[in-house]
C-alpha positions as CSV (number, residue, x, y, z in Angstrom):
1,X,13.5,3.8,15.2
2,X,12.7,6.7,12.7
3,X,9.3,8.5,12.4
4,X,7.9,10.4,9.1
5,X,4.7,12.5,9.0
6,X,3.0,14.4,6.2
7,X,0.7,13.9,3.7
8,X,1.0,11.0,1.5
9,X,-0.3,11.4,-2.3
10,X,-0.6,8.4,-4.5
11,X,-2.7,6.3,-7.2
12,X,-2.4,2.9,-7.7
13,X,-2.1,1.4,-11.8
14,X,-3.3,-2.1,-12.3
15,X,-0.7,-3.9,-14.5
16,X,-1.7,-6.7,-17.2
17,X,1.9,-8.1,-17.3
18,X,4.4,-10.1,-15.0
19,X,6.4,-8.3,-12.2
20,X,9.7,-8.9,-14.4
21,X,8.4,-7.1,-17.0
22,X,6.9,-4.1,-15.3
23,X,10.2,-4.1,-13.8
24,X,12.0,-3.6,-17.1
25,X,9.5,-1.3,-17.8
26,X,10.7,0.8,-15.0
27,X,14.1,0.7,-15.4
28,X,14.0,1.6,-18.8
29,X,12.4,4.9,-18.1
30,X,15.0,5.6,-15.6
31,X,14.4,4.1,-12.4
32,X,16.2,1.9,-10.2
33,X,15.6,-0.4,-7.4
34,X,15.8,1.8,-3.9
35,X,14.4,-1.2,-1.8
36,X,14.6,-4.8,-3.0
37,X,11.3,-7.0,-3.4
38,X,10.4,-8.2,0.3
39,X,7.4,-9.8,1.6
40,X,5.2,-8.0,3.6
41,X,2.3,-8.9,6.1
42,X,0.1,-6.3,6.8
43,X,-2.7,-6.6,9.6
44,X,-5.3,-3.4,9.9
45,X,-6.8,-3.0,13.5
46,X,-9.6,-1.2,14.6
47,X,-12.0,-1.4,17.3
48,X,-15.2,-3.5,17.4
49,X,-17.5,-1.3,16.0
50,X,-14.7,-0.2,13.2
51,X,-14.4,3.4,14.7
52,X,-11.5,4.2,12.9
53,X,-12.6,3.0,9.4
54,X,-16.0,4.9,10.1
55,X,-13.9,8.2,10.6
56,X,-12.1,7.1,7.4
57,X,-8.6,6.4,9.5
58,X,-6.6,3.3,9.1
59,X,-4.1,1.6,11.8
60,X,-1.6,-0.8,10.6
61,X,1.1,-2.8,11.8
62,X,3.2,-4.1,8.8
63,X,6.5,-6.6,8.8
64,X,8.4,-6.4,5.8
65,X,11.2,-8.7,6.1
66,X,12.6,-7.9,9.6
67,X,11.4,-4.0,9.7
68,X,8.5,-3.7,11.6
69,X,6.5,-0.3,11.0
70,X,3.2,1.1,12.3
71,X,1.4,3.7,10.3
72,X,-1.7,5.6,11.0
73,X,-3.3,7.2,7.9
74,X,-6.0,10.0,8.3
75,X,-9.2,10.8,6.5
76,X,-8.5,11.7,2.6
77,X,-7.6,15.0,2.2
78,X,-8.0,15.4,-1.7
79,X,-10.2,13.2,-3.4
80,X,-10.2,12.7,-7.2
81,X,-7.5,11.5,-9.3
82,X,-5.2,11.3,-6.6
83,X,-5.7,10.2,-2.9
84,X,-4.1,12.4,-0.6
85,X,-4.0,12.1,3.3
86,X,-2.0,12.4,6.3
87,X,0.1,9.5,6.8
88,X,2.3,8.8,10.5
89,X,4.3,5.8,10.5
90,X,6.9,4.6,12.9
91,X,9.2,2.0,13.4
92,X,8.8,-0.4,16.0
93,X,11.5,-3.0,16.9
94,X,8.8,-6.3,18.1
95,X,5.7,-7.1,16.0
96,X,4.2,-9.2,18.9
97,X,4.7,-6.7,21.6
98,X,3.4,-3.8,19.0
99,X,0.5,-6.3,18.4
100,X,-0.1,-7.0,22.2
101,X,0.2,-3.3,22.6
102,X,-2.3,-2.5,20.1
103,X,-4.7,-5.0,21.3
104,X,-4.6,-3.7,25.1
105,X,-6.0,-0.5,23.8
106,X,-8.8,-2.4,22.3
107,X,-8.1,-2.8,19.4
108,X,-8.2,-6.3,16.9
109,X,-7.0,-7.2,13.7
110,X,-10.2,-6.6,11.2
111,X,-8.0,-7.0,7.8
112,X,-5.0,-8.8,6.5
113,X,-3.2,-8.8,3.8
114,X,0.1,-9.6,1.7
115,X,2.3,-9.1,-1.3
116,X,5.5,-8.7,-2.4
117,X,6.7,-4.9,-2.8
118,X,9.7,-4.0,-4.4
119,X,10.3,0.0,-4.1
120,X,11.9,2.6,-7.0
121,X,13.1,5.9,-7.5
122,X,13.6,7.9,-10.6
123,X,16.5,9.9,-11.4
124,X,14.0,13.0,-10.7
125,X,13.5,12.4,-6.9
126,X,10.0,13.6,-7.7
127,X,8.5,10.6,-6.4
128,X,8.6,6.5,-5.7
129,X,7.0,3.8,-7.6
130,X,6.7,0.6,-6.5
131,X,5.9,-2.6,-7.8
132,X,2.9,-4.7,-5.3
133,X,2.3,-8.5,-6.4
134,X,-0.6,-9.2,-4.3
135,X,-3.1,-12.1,-4.2
136,X,-5.6,-10.2,-6.6
137,X,-3.1,-9.0,-9.3
138,X,0.2,-6.7,-9.8
139,X,-0.3,-2.9,-8.9
140,X,2.2,-0.2,-9.7
141,X,1.6,2.8,-6.8
142,X,3.2,6.3,-7.9
143,X,3.5,8.5,-4.9
144,X,4.6,12.1,-5.2
145,X,3.0,15.3,-6.0
146,X,0.1,15.0,-8.5
147,X,2.2,16.6,-10.9
148,X,5.0,14.0,-10.8
149,X,2.5,11.0,-10.7
150,X,1.2,12.5,-13.8
151,X,3.8,12.9,-15.6
152,X,5.4,9.6,-14.5
153,X,2.4,7.6,-15.5
154,X,2.1,9.7,-18.9
155,X,6.0,8.5,-19.4
156,X,5.2,4.8,-18.8
157,X,2.1,4.7,-21.0
158,X,-1.0,5.1,-18.4
159,X,-3.4,7.7,-18.1
160,X,-5.5,8.9,-15.3
161,X,-8.5,6.5,-16.7
162,X,-6.1,4.0,-15.3
163,X,-5.7,5.2,-12.0
164,X,-7.7,3.7,-8.7
165,X,-7.5,5.2,-5.6
166,X,-9.0,2.3,-3.6
167,X,-7.3,0.8,-0.7
168,X,-5.9,-2.7,-1.0
169,X,-9.0,-3.7,1.7
170,X,-11.8,-2.2,-0.3
171,X,-10.0,-3.8,-3.4
172,X,-10.4,-7.3,-1.7
173,X,-13.9,-6.4,-0.5
174,X,-15.0,-6.0,-4.3
175,X,-13.1,-8.9,-5.1
176,X,-14.9,-11.2,-2.7
177,X,-18.2,-9.5,-3.6
178,X,-17.3,-10.8,-7.5
179,X,-15.9,-14.4,-5.8
180,X,-17.8,-15.1,-2.4
181,X,-15.2,-17.9,-2.0
182,X,-12.6,-16.5,-1.8
183,X,-10.7,-16.4,1.7
184,X,-11.7,-13.8,4.1
185,X,-8.0,-12.2,4.4
186,X,-6.2,-11.0,1.2
187,X,-3.9,-13.3,1.8
188,X,-1.3,-16.0,-0.3
189,X,-2.2,-19.4,0.3
190,X,-0.5,-21.7,2.8
191,X,2.2,-24.0,0.6
């Protein structure tokens, strides 16, 4: 079991290319894969009155391959070009038992989202880049100091005008407002 805590600072950049081209773009600029592409199933929990959401908090249980992670994110401490918020992650050994614990405490799944994620690190060790293949498109997340994020985005051909600081939940709510026929959750269609 491992834990991490601190402040997460990140931005998302929507990409208009395919995942393979995006991978090549990162590799050409000195990034290497640190965690190979994996399917993630994410469940966001809250109370029936959405108490956590109203306080700007998030409680998430993620299954990424065989790895189960419980995450709490606190209210945003830096808003603007970059989003920064406290984050604590804890590895757990059993998704179903963790789900049962959360529901026993009065939480229920309020949102679900899927993605395929590939994580990259750069040679300067200043942060990480991830490629997220989602049902609503391809996104690159840059996580590190604001300076590292801006420098890295610039080196990849993006400016702060491309930054998105919304969560996948908020992005999907926007998508559903434009497409009311979309499913309730941001998940890939069953094959």
